[in-house]
KEKE-3310 file (N, C-alpha, C; in steps of 0.2 Angstrom, whole numbers, plus 5000, padded with zeros to 4 digits):
npx = (4847:4844:4853:4862:4871:4880:4874:4877:4869:4867:4863:4860:4853:4853:4867:4868:4861:4868:4880:4874:4871:4884:4889:4880:4884:4898:4896:4900:4912:4922:4920:4930:4928:4932:4935:4943:4949:4939:4928:4927:4923:4910:4909:4917:4914:4900:4897:4904:4898:4885:4889:4895:4884:4878:4886:4899:4915:4928:4937:4945:4957:4967:4976:4984:4977:4964:4960:4960:4950:4939:4939:4938:4925:4918:4918:4921:4925:4938:4952:4961:4976:4981:4993:5010:5020:5023:5037:5038:5026:5020:5016:5005:4997:4995:4988:4976:4971:4974:4977:4991:4999:5012:5026:5039:5057:5062:5051:5050:5061:5058:5047:5054:5061:5051:5044:5031:5014:5007:5006:4994:4997:4996:5004:5012:5014:5021:5015:5015:5010:5019:5021:5018:5025:5034:5045:5041:5052:5059:5051:5051:5062:5057:5045:5050:5058:5048:5041:5048:5047:5043:5034:5023:5008:5004:4992:4987:4989:4993:4990:4989:4979:4984:4977:4964:4951:4950:4946:4955:4963:4975:4987:4982:4979:4992:4998:4990:4994:5007:5005:4999:5010:5017:5009:5011:5024:5022:5015:5024:5033:5026:5017:5001:4990:4975:4968:4968:4970:4966:4958:4950:4937:4936:4941:4933:4922:4927:4937:4934:4941:4950:4947:4950:4951:4945:4938:4941:4932:4927:4923:4911:4903:4899:4891:4895:4903:4920:4925:4921:4923:4920:4910:4893:4882:4878:4865:4868:4867:4870:4875:4878:4871:4873:4869:4864:4860:4851:4856:4855:4847:4847:4843:4850:4858:4859:4875:4882:4897:4901:4908:4925:4938:4929:4925:4913:4899:4883:4870:4858:4845:4843:4840:4851:4857:4864:4873:4876:4889:4905:4922:4929:4920:4919:4913:4917:4929:4933:4921:4913:4913:4905:4895:4880:4867:4853:4835:4819:4819:4824:4838:4850:4861:4878:4886:4900:4916:4918:4918:4928:4919:4906:4894:4888:4872:4862:4846:4835:4818:4814:4805:4811:4818:4825:4834:4829:4834:4847:4852:4867:4875:4870:4855:4838:4822:4823:4829:4842:4859:4872:4887:4897:4895:4898:4912:4917:4915:4924:4936:4940:4938:4926:4930:4939:4930:4920:4928:4933:4924:4922:4925:4915:4902:4887:4884:4871:4862)
npy = (5183:5182:5172:5179:5177:5168:5151:5133:5119:5103:5088:5074:5062:5061:5059:5046:5039:5040:5033:5020:5018:5017:5006:4996:4996:4992:4979:4966:4972:4979:4996:5010:5025:5042:5055:5066:5083:5090:5082:5084:5097:5096:5093:5083:5075:5074:5068:5056:5050:5047:5038:5028:5022:5017:5007:5008:5002:5007:5022:5036:5048:5063:5069:5066:5073:5075:5062:5060:5069:5062:5051:5057:5061:5049:5040:5023:5014:5008:5019:5026:5035:5046:5054:5058:5048:5052:5051:5055:5054:5041:5034:5042:5039:5026:5026:5031:5022:5022:5019:5018:5026:5019:5024:5025:5020:5027:5028:5014:5013:5021:5014:5003:5007:5010:5007:4998:4992:4982:4991:4996:4995:5002:4999:5009:5010:5018:5020:5029:5041:5049:5055:5052:5036:5021:5019:5007:4999:4998:4991:4977:4976:4984:4979:4967:4971:4978:4967:4961:4968:4968:4975:4979:4978:4972:4977:4982:4986:4997:5009:5024:5031:5042:5046:5041:5047:5051:5051:5045:5030:5024:5027:5025:5011:5006:5010:5001:4989:4989:4989:4977:4969:4972:4965:4952:4951:4953:4942:4932:4934:4930:4939:4943:4955:4960:4970:4976:4990:5001:5009:5024:5036:5039:5028:5018:5019:5019:5009:4995:4983:4987:4986:4976:4971:4981:4997:5015:5028:5045:5058:5053:5050:5062:5066:5071:5070:5064:5069:5076:5065:5053:5038:5042:5035:5032:5036:5047:5061:5078:5082:5094:5110:5127:5143:5160:5176:5191:5207:5220:5231:5240:5254:5256:5266:5264:5260:5260:5256:5241:5234:5229:5235:5239:5231:5227:5234:5241:5237:5243:5253:5246:5235:5231:5219:5216:5202:5193:5184:5179:5176:5172:5164:5154:5156:5153:5163:5166:5163:5174:5179:5171:5168:5165:5166:5157:5161:5157:5149:5157:5163:5174:5186:5187:5201:5209:5208:5195:5199:5198:5196:5198:5198:5205:5205:5206:5210:5214:5215:5206:5198:5200:5202:5211:5200:5188:5172:5167:5154:5147:5136:5119:5111:5117:5124:5134:5129:5121:5122:5115:5109:5104:5109:5123:5121:5115:5126:5136:5130:5122:5110:5100:5096:5106:5116:5112:5110:5122:5129:5141:5146:5153:5151:5145:5128:5118:5104)
npz = (5080:5063:5051:5037:5027:5014:5010:5012:5007:5012:5006:5015:5013:4999:4998:5004:4995:4983:4987:4988:4975:4969:4976:4971:4958:4959:4964:4975:4980:4992:4998:4999:5006:5001:5011:5013:5015:5022:5019:5005:5005:5010:5024:5034:5045:5047:5034:5035:5046:5041:5030:5037:5044:5033:5030:5024:5020:5023:5027:5019:5022:5021:5030:5047:5056:5051:5051:5065:5069:5064:5072:5085:5084:5085:5075:5070:5060:5049:5045:5032:5030:5018:5017:5016:5026:5043:5053:5066:5072:5074:5085:5089:5078:5079:5092:5088:5080:5066:5049:5039:5025:5016:5008:5004:5005:5016:5024:5028:5036:5047:5052:5056:5067:5076:5092:5097:5096:5082:5068:5055:5038:5021:5007:4995:4977:4964:4949:4938:4941:4947:4960:4976:4981:4978:4964:4951:4947:4959:4967:4970:4979:4989:4993:4998:5009:5017:5021:5030:5042:5058:5066:5059:5050:5034:5026:5015:4997:4985:4971:4961:4948:4935:4924:4923:4921:4909:4891:4882:4886:4886:4893:4906:4905:4903:4916:4924:4919:4924:4938:4939:4937:4949:4958:4954:4958:4972:4975:4973:4983:4993:4999:5003:5003:5011:5005:4989:4979:4966:4959:4956:4956:4942:4936:4941:4933:4920:4919:4922:4925:4934:4947:4957:4974:4981:4980:4978:4982:4979:4972:4966:4976:4981:4971:4958:4942:4939:4927:4911:4902:4906:4906:4910:4916:4928:4940:4949:4960:4964:4980:4986:4988:4984:4990:4991:4998:4992:4995:4991:4980:4965:4954:4939:4926:4908:4901:4913:4922:4931:4945:4949:4940:4930:4919:4914:4907:4908:4896:4894:4903:4919:4933:4946:4957:4972:4978:4992:4992:4988:4980:4991:4998:4990:4977:4960:4953:4939:4933:4931:4918:4909:4917:4928:4940:4947:4949:4953:4941:4932:4923:4929:4924:4929:4933:4929:4938:4950:4967:4983:4993:4988:4974:4959:4950:4935:4937:4930:4926:4935:4948:4962:4978:4992:5003:4997:4991:4980:4968:4967:4964:4961:4966:4968:4973:4964:4952:4943:4943:4936:4944:4936:4924:4926:4929:4917:4909:4914:4912:4923:4937:4945:4957:4961:4963:4973:4984:4986:4994:5006:5024:5028:5023:5029:5034:5030:5035)
capx = (4848:4845:4859:4860:4876:4879:4873:4878:4864:4870:4858:4863:4849:4856:4874:4867:4858:4874:4884:4871:4872:4891:4889:4877:4889:4904:4894:4902:4918:4922:4921:4934:4925:4937:4932:4948:4948:4932:4923:4927:4919:4903:4909:4919:4911:4893:4897:4906:4893:4880:4892:4896:4878:4876:4890:4905:4920:4934:4937:4952:4958:4974:4981:4982:4972:4958:4958:4959:4944:4934:4939:4935:4917:4915:4919:4925:4927:4945:4953:4968:4979:4985:4998:5017:5021:5027:5040:5037:5019:5018:5012:4998:4993:4993:4983:4969:4970:4974:4981:4996:5002:5020:5027:5046:5061:5063:5045:5051:5066:5055:5043:5058:5063:5045:5042:5024:5011:5007:5003:4992:4999:4995:5010:5010:5018:5020:5015:5015:5008:5025:5019:5021:5025:5040:5045:5040:5059:5062:5045:5052:5066:5053:5040:5054:5060:5042:5038:5052:5047:5038:5029:5018:5003:5003:4985:4985:4994:4989:4993:4985:4979:4984:4972:4958:4945:4950:4944:4961:4965:4981:4991:4979:4980:4999:4998:4987:4999:5013:5002:4998:5017:5018:5005:5014:5030:5020:5013:5030:5036:5021:5013:4994:4986:4968:4965:4972:4966:4969:4952:4947:4930:4936:4943:4927:4917:4931:4942:4931:4946:4955:4943:4953:4946:4943:4938:4941:4927:4927:4918:4905:4898:4896:4886:4898:4907:4926:4926:4915:4925:4919:4902:4889:4875:4876:4861:4870:4864:4874:4874:4878:4868:4876:4864:4866:4855:4851:4856:4854:4844:4848:4842:4856:4857:4863:4882:4885:4902:4900:4913:4932:4941:4924:4925:4906:4895:4876:4868:4852:4843:4841:4841:4857:4856:4871:4872:4882:4894:4911:4926:4931:4915:4919:4911:4923:4930:4932:4914:4909:4913:4898:4891:4874:4864:4846:4830:4813:4820:4827:4845:4851:4868:4883:4888:4907:4920:4916:4922:4929:4913:4900:4894:4882:4868:4857:4839:4830:4812:4812:4801:4816:4818:4830:4833:4828:4841:4848:4855:4874:4876:4867:4848:4833:4816:4824:4831:4848:4865:4877:4894:4902:4894:4903:4919:4919:4915:4929:4941:4942:4935:4921:4934:4941:4924:4917:4933:4935:4919:4926:4923:4909:4895:4884:4882:4864:4862)
capy = (5186:5176:5172:5182:5176:5162:5144:5127:5114:5096:5083:5068:5057:5060:5056:5039:5036:5040:5027:5014:5017:5015:4999:4992:4996:4988:4973:4965:4974:4984:5003:5015:5032:5047:5060:5071:5090:5091:5078:5088:5103:5094:5091:5076:5071:5073:5064:5050:5047:5044:5033:5022:5019:5014:5001:5009:4997:5010:5029:5038:5055:5065:5070:5063:5078:5073:5055:5060:5072:5057:5046:5060:5061:5043:5035:5017:5011:5009:5025:5026:5042:5046:5059:5056:5046:5057:5047:5058:5053:5035:5032:5045:5036:5019:5027:5032:5016:5025:5015:5023:5025:5018:5025:5025:5016:5030:5026:5008:5014:5024:5009:4998:5009:5011:5003:4998:4986:4982:4997:4993:5000:5001:5000:5013:5009:5023:5017:5034:5048:5053:5059:5047:5029:5018:5017:5000:4995:4996:4988:4971:4977:4988:4974:4962:4974:4979:4960:4958:4972:4964:4980:4982:4973:4974:4976:4985:4987:5001:5014:5029:5032:5049:5049:5036:5050:5054:5047:5040:5026:5020:5028:5021:5004:5005:5010:4995:4983:4989:4987:4969:4966:4972:4960:4946:4951:4952:4935:4928:4935:4927:4944:4943:4960:4960:4975:4979:4995:5006:5012:5030:5037:5039:5021:5013:5020:5019:5004:4990:4978:4989:4986:4972:4969:4987:5003:5021:5033:5051:5063:5050:5050:5069:5068:5074:5065:5067:5073:5074:5060:5046:5036:5045:5032:5031:5042:5050:5068:5082:5083:5101:5116:5133:5149:5167:5181:5197:5212:5227:5231:5247:5255:5259:5268:5261:5263:5260:5251:5238:5230:5230:5236:5241:5227:5225:5240:5239:5239:5247:5254:5240:5234:5227:5217:5214:5195:5192:5179:5180:5171:5169:5160:5148:5157:5153:5170:5166:5162:5180:5180:5168:5165:5167:5163:5156:5163:5155:5146:5162:5164:5181:5186:5190:5207:5211:5203:5193:5202:5193:5194:5199:5198:5208:5202:5210:5207:5217:5216:5200:5199:5198:5208:5210:5194:5182:5168:5165:5148:5148:5130:5113:5111:5118:5126:5139:5126:5117:5124:5109:5111:5101:5114:5129:5119:5115:5133:5140:5126:5119:5104:5100:5095:5113:5120:5110:5110:5129:5132:5144:5144:5157:5149:5140:5122:5116:5097)
capz = (5074:5058:5047:5031:5022:5009:5014:5008:5009:5011:5006:5017:5010:4993:4999:5005:4988:4979:4989:4986:4968:4968:4978:4966:4952:4959:4966:4982:4981:4997:4995:5003:5004:5002:5015:5015:5013:5025:5014:4998:5007:5012:5031:5034:5051:5045:5029:5038:5050:5036:5026:5042:5045:5026:5029:5021:5023:5025:5025:5018:5024:5019:5036:5053:5060:5048:5054:5072:5070:5064:5078:5090:5082:5086:5069:5072:5054:5048:5041:5029:5029:5012:5016:5017:5033:5048:5058:5073:5074:5073:5091:5088:5073:5083:5097:5085:5075:5059:5044:5036:5018:5016:5000:5002:5009:5022:5029:5031:5041:5053:5055:5059:5074:5081:5097:5099:5093:5075:5064:5049:5033:5014:5003:4989:4972:4959:4942:4933:4944:4949:4966:4981:4979:4976:4957:4949:4947:4966:4970:4973:4985:4994:4996:5002:5015:5021:5023:5036:5048:5063:5069:5054:5046:5027:5025:5008:4992:4980:4966:4959:4941:4933:4918:4922:4920:4902:4886:4880:4892:4885:4899:4912:4904:4905:4923:4926:4918:4929:4944:4939:4938:4956:4961:4953:4963:4979:4976:4973:4989:4998:5002:5001:5007:5011:5001:4983:4976:4961:4956:4959:4953:4935:4934:4942:4927:4914:4919:4927:4926:4939:4953:4961:4979:4985:4976:4982:4979:4981:4969:4964:4982:4982:4966:4952:4939:4939:4921:4906:4897:4908:4906:4915:4916:4935:4941:4955:4960:4968:4987:4989:4984:4986:4989:4994:4998:4989:5000:4989:4973:4963:4947:4935:4919:4902:4901:4920:4924:4937:4949:4949:4933:4925:4913:4912:4907:4907:4889:4895:4910:4922:4940:4948:4963:4975:4981:4997:4992:4983:4979:4997:5000:4985:4970:4956:4951:4932:4931:4929:4911:4906:4923:4930:4945:4946:4953:4950:4935:4927:4923:4930:4923:4934:4930:4931:4942:4957:4972:4988:4998:4985:4967:4956:4945:4932:4938:4925:4929:4939:4955:4967:4983:4998:5007:4993:4990:4973:4967:4964:4960:4964:4964:4973:4969:4958:4946:4943:4939:4937:4945:4931:4919:4928:4929:4910:4906:4916:4912:4930:4938:4950:4963:4963:4965:4979:4989:4987:4998:5012:5030:5030:5021:5034:5031:5033:5034)
cpx = (4848:4851:4858:4866:4875:4878:4875:4874:4867:4865:4860:4860:4852:4863:4873:4865:4864:4879:4881:4872:4879:4892:4886:4881:4895:4902:4897:4909:4918:4924:4925:4931:4931:4933:4937:4945:4940:4927:4922:4922:4912:4903:4910:4915:4904:4892:4899:4901:4887:4883:4893:4890:4876:4881:4896:4911:4926:4933:4944:4952:4965:4978:4979:4977:4965:4955:4956:4952:4938:4933:4936:4927:4914:4915:4924:4928:4935:4946:4960:4970:4983:4992:5005:5018:5025:5030:5039:5030:5016:5014:5005:4994:4990:4988:4976:4967:4969:4979:4985:4998:5009:5022:5035:5050:5062:5057:5047:5056:5063:5051:5047:5060:5057:5044:5035:5021:5011:5003:5001:4994:4997:5001:5009:5016:5017:5021:5014:5012:5013:5024:5022:5020:5032:5040:5044:5047:5062:5056:5047:5057:5062:5048:5044:5055:5054:5040:5042:5052:5041:5033:5024:5014:5002:4996:4983:4991:4990:4993:4988:4985:4980:4979:4966:4951:4945:4948:4949:4964:4971:4986:4989:4980:4988:5001:4995:4991:5005:5011:5001:5005:5019:5015:5008:5020:5028:5018:5019:5033:5031:5017:5006:4990:4979:4965:4970:4968:4970:4964:4950:4941:4931:4937:4937:4923:4921:4935:4939:4936:4951:4952:4946:4948:4944:4943:4938:4937:4927:4921:4911:4900:4895:4892:4888:4902:4914:4928:4920:4917:4924:4911:4898:4882:4873:4871:4862:4868:4869:4871:4874:4875:4870:4871:4867:4861:4856:4851:4855:4851:4844:4846:4848:4854:4861:4870:4885:4890:4900:4906:4920:4934:4936:4924:4918:4903:4888:4874:4862:4850:4841:4841:4847:4856:4863:4869:4878:4885:4899:4916:4929:4927:4915:4916:4917:4924:4930:4925:4910:4908:4906:4893:4884:4872:4856:4841:4824:4814:4823:4835:4847:4859:4872:4886:4895:4910:4917:4921:4924:4923:4906:4900:4888:4879:4863:4850:4833:4823:4809:4809:4806:4817:4824:4828:4831:4835:4841:4852:4862:4876:4872:4860:4843:4827:4817:4827:4838:4853:4870:4884:4899:4901:4898:4910:4921:4920:4921:4936:4944:4939:4930:4925:4936:4936:4921:4922:4935:4929:4923:4923:4917:4903:4893:4882:4876:4863:4855)
cpy = (5181:5177:5174:5181:5170:5155:5139:5122:5108:5091:5076:5062:5055:5057:5048:5035:5035:5034:5021:5012:5015:5008:4994:4991:4992:4981:4972:4968:4980:4991:5007:5022:5037:5053:5066:5078:5092:5088:5082:5094:5102:5093:5084:5072:5069:5067:5057:5046:5043:5038:5027:5019:5015:5008:5002:5005:5001:5018:5031:5046:5057:5066:5067:5067:5076:5066:5056:5064:5067:5053:5050:5061:5054:5038:5029:5013:5013:5015:5025:5033:5042:5050:5055:5054:5051:5052:5049:5057:5046:5032:5035:5041:5029:5020:5028:5027:5018:5020:5020:5021:5025:5019:5026:5021:5020:5029:5019:5008:5016:5019:5004:5000:5011:5006:5003:4992:4986:4988:4994:4998:4997:5003:5003:5012:5015:5020:5022:5040:5052:5058:5054:5040:5027:5016:5009:4996:4994:4993:4981:4972:4980:4983:4969:4965:4975:4972:4958:4962:4969:4969:4982:4976:4976:4973:4978:4986:4991:5006:5019:5031:5040:5051:5044:5040:5053:5049:5042:5037:5022:5021:5024:5014:5002:5005:5003:4989:4983:4987:4980:4966:4966:4967:4953:4945:4950:4945:4930:4928:4932:4933:4944:4948:4959:4964:4977:4984:5000:5010:5018:5031:5036:5031:5016:5013:5018:5012:4998:4985:4980:4989:4982:4970:4975:4993:5009:5026:5039:5055:5060:5051:5057:5071:5071:5069:5068:5071:5072:5069:5053:5044:5039:5042:5031:5037:5045:5058:5072:5083:5090:5106:5123:5139:5155:5172:5188:5202:5219:5226:5239:5248:5259:5261:5264:5264:5263:5255:5248:5233:5232:5230:5238:5237:5225:5232:5238:5241:5243:5248:5248:5240:5229:5225:5215:5207:5195:5185:5180:5175:5168:5164:5153:5149:5158:5160:5171:5165:5168:5181:5178:5167:5169:5164:5161:5158:5162:5153:5151:5163:5172:5182:5189:5196:5210:5206:5202:5196:5196:5191:5195:5199:5202:5205:5207:5206:5209:5218:5210:5202:5197:5204:5206:5204:5188:5179:5166:5158:5149:5142:5124:5114:5112:5121:5131:5136:5122:5121:5118:5111:5109:5106:5120:5127:5118:5122:5137:5136:5124:5112:5104:5099:5102:5117:5119:5111:5117:5133:5135:5142:5148:5154:5144:5134:5120:5109:5095)
cpz = (5068:5054:5040:5025:5017:5013:5009:5011:5007:5012:5008:5014:5003:4993:5000:4999:4984:4981:4987:4979:4966:4970:4973:4960:4953:4962:4974:4984:4987:4994:5001:5001:5006:5005:5017:5013:5016:5021:5008:4999:5010:5020:5032:5040:5049:5039:5031:5042:5046:5033:5031:5043:5039:5025:5025:5024:5025:5023:5023:5019:5021:5025:5042:5057:5057:5051:5062:5074:5069:5070:5084:5090:5083:5080:5071:5066:5053:5044:5038:5028:5023:5012:5017:5025:5037:5053:5065:5076:5074:5079:5091:5083:5076:5088:5094:5080:5068:5055:5040:5029:5019:5009:4999:5007:5016:5027:5032:5037:5048:5056:5059:5066:5079:5086:5099:5096:5086:5072:5057:5044:5026:5011:4996:4983:4967:4952:4936:4935:4945:4955:4972:4979:4977:4968:4956:4949:4954:4970:4974:4980:4991:4997:5001:5009:5020:5024:5029:5042:5052:5065:5065:5051:5039:5025:5018:5003:4987:4976:4965:4952:4940:4928:4917:4921:4913:4897:4883:4886:4891:4891:4905:4911:4905:4912:4926:4925:4923:4936:4945:4940:4945:4960:4960:4958:4970:4980:4977:4980:4995:5002:4999:5005:5006:5006:4995:4980:4972:4958:4960:4955:4946:4933:4936:4936:4921:4913:4924:4929:4931:4946:4958:4967:4984:4980:4980:4978:4982:4978:4967:4970:4983:4976:4960:4949:4938:4933:4916:4901:4900:4907:4911:4916:4923:4937:4948:4954:4965:4975:4990:4984:4988:4985:4992:4993:4994:4994:4998:4982:4971:4956:4944:4928:4914:4902:4908:4921:4930:4939:4947:4941:4928:4919:4910:4913:4905:4900:4889:4902:4913:4929:4941:4955:4966:4979:4986:4997:4987:4983:4986:5000:4995:4978:4966:4952:4943:4929:4929:4922:4908:4911:4924:4937:4943:4951:4950:4942:4929:4928:4924:4929:4928:4930:4933:4936:4948:4962:4978:4992:4994:4977:4965:4951:4942:4933:4934:4929:4934:4946:4960:4972:4988:5002:5003:4991:4983:4973:4964:4960:4964:4962:4969:4969:4964:4952:4948:4940:4941:4938:4940:4925:4920:4927:4922:4907:4908:4916:4918:4931:4944:4957:4966:4966:4972:4985:4991:4992:5004:5018:5032:5028:5027:5031:5034:5031:5034)
residu = (MET:SER:TYR:THR:GLY:PRO:LYS:VAL:HIS:ILE:ASP:LEU:ALA:GLN:LEU:ALA:LYS:ASN:TYR:GLN:LEU:VAL:ARG:ASN:GLU:VAL:GLY:ASN:ILE:PRO:VAL:MET:ALA:THR:VAL:LYS:ALA:ASN:GLY:TYR:GLY:HIS:GLY:ALA:VAL:GLU:VAL:SER:LYS:VAL:LEU:GLU:LYS:GLU:GLY:VAL:ASN:TYR:PHE:ALA:VAL:PHE:THR:LEU:GLU:GLU:GLY:ILE:GLU:LEU:ARG:ASP:ALA:GLY:ILE:THR:THR:ASP:ILE:LEU:VAL:TYR:SER:LYS:LEU:ASP:PRO:ASN:ARG:LEU:SER:GLU:ALA:GLU:ALA:HIS:ASN:LEU:THR:LEU:ASN:VAL:SER:SER:PHE:ASP:ASP:LEU:GLN:ALA:LEU:LYS:SER:HIS:GLN:GLY:ASP:SER:ILE:LYS:VAL:HIS:LEU:LYS:ILE:ASP:THR:GLY:MET:THR:ARG:LEU:GLY:VAL:PRO:LEU:GLU:GLN:SER:GLU:ALA:PHE:LEU:GLN:GLU:ALA:ASN:GLN:ILE:ASP:GLY:ILE:GLU:ILE:GLU:GLY:LEU:TYR:SER:HIS:PHE:ALA:THR:ALA:ASP:GLU:GLY:ASP:LEU:SER:TYR:ALA:ASN:ASN:GLN:LEU:ASN:LYS:PHE:ASN:ASP:VAL:LEU:THR:ILE:ALA:GLU:LYS:LEU:GLY:ILE:ASN:PRO:THR:PHE:ILE:HIS:CYS:SER:ASN:SER:GLY:ALA:ILE:LEU:ASN:LEU:PRO:GLU:SER:ARG:PHE:ASN:MET:VAL:ARG:VAL:GLY:MET:LEU:LEU:TYR:GLY:ALA:PHE:PRO:SER:ASP:GLU:VAL:PRO:GLN:ASP:LEU:PRO:ILE:LYS:PRO:VAL:MET:THR:PHE:THR:ALA:PRO:VAL:VAL:GLU:ILE:ARG:ASP:VAL:LYS:ALA:GLY:THR:PRO:ILE:SER:TYR:GLY:GLY:VAL:TYR:THR:THR:GLU:LYS:ASP:THR:ARG:ILE:ALA:VAL:VAL:GLN:ALA:GLY:PHE:ALA:ASP:GLY:VAL:PRO:ARG:PRO:TRP:TYR:VAL:ASP:GLY:PHE:VAL:LYS:PHE:LYS:ASP:GLN:ASN:LEU:LYS:ILE:THR:GLY:ARG:ILE:CYS:MET:ASP:GLN:LEU:MET:ILE:ASP:VAL:GLY:SER:ALA:ASP:ILE:GLN:TYR:GLY:ASP:GLU:VAL:LEU:ILE:PHE:GLY:SER:ASN:GLU:HIS:GLY:THR:ILE:ASP:VAL:ASN:GLU:ILE:ALA:ASN:THR:ILE:ASN:SER:THR:SER:TYR:VAL:LEU:VAL:THR:ALA:ILE:GLY:ILE:ARG:PRO:LYS:ARG:ILE:TYR)
# end
């Protein structure tokens, strides 16, 4: 039986191209590819295999499970786990050769009592995100204490920007100054980590002076810009294209209410098609107000609220029939709908949209 639901087409050749474009942009600086959240919805294992072949220096995931999934798939490149350190799972991390994020004095206590070989760690300092990380004023004591633990190798020192993808960079520059102060303290204590990293996708484009000796790249690899306030000269292209089939077409009269709440009413006699994809599949629900899908370069308006599993479109006299696939976002023979354009229209971000792809859409590589 052929599959008739929504599909997500992942262009792995484009992923490789995007990676090489980022590499050329940053010169010889090692690249840490962020593949958390199932590779931003693109499939962590498939994405990582391609990037490993391309020579990526490091991977970043969020959970131990995500790291173990990559190891089980045969990925041998170093992997950093971003999440809060779990003191009960240090042996597991060690067994799978995962590098841990150390972001509090509690973490140091847990590492002190761990019996085992050396665990690679990256120490995290909070310079203004107010999430994980030791505050700047405690960083000297933190670094000093970390430096005295035998069972760890301090391979990295890092922080995270809160506003690097915005036009106004004063807060980001303030964070960068704080991070530079931390580096001065580390140097004074004789701590020289192999990797010092602060740049996310926004900072790579907006704050080249924050690149240090490693950059963390997520969204740029997948072909979207982190916001519309960063320079967009890098000719990256989207890796993901989201399509879904038409499963019903009906003639309706003018004045017919469509979908939940009846918030949309047809203006004239027309044809309405039902598309098999809804918000549970990752179609952003607020997009119904201004939204459309594409078919043969025509924009077909979304009519009424997007349902959990389906949405309706006005196809008028378009030459469309049962089984035809329409473009929800991305790029194919029907045209292009930029995920950033949808995100800006509904006051969201490309990150939210690509990671919201549900488990039902079939990923085709």
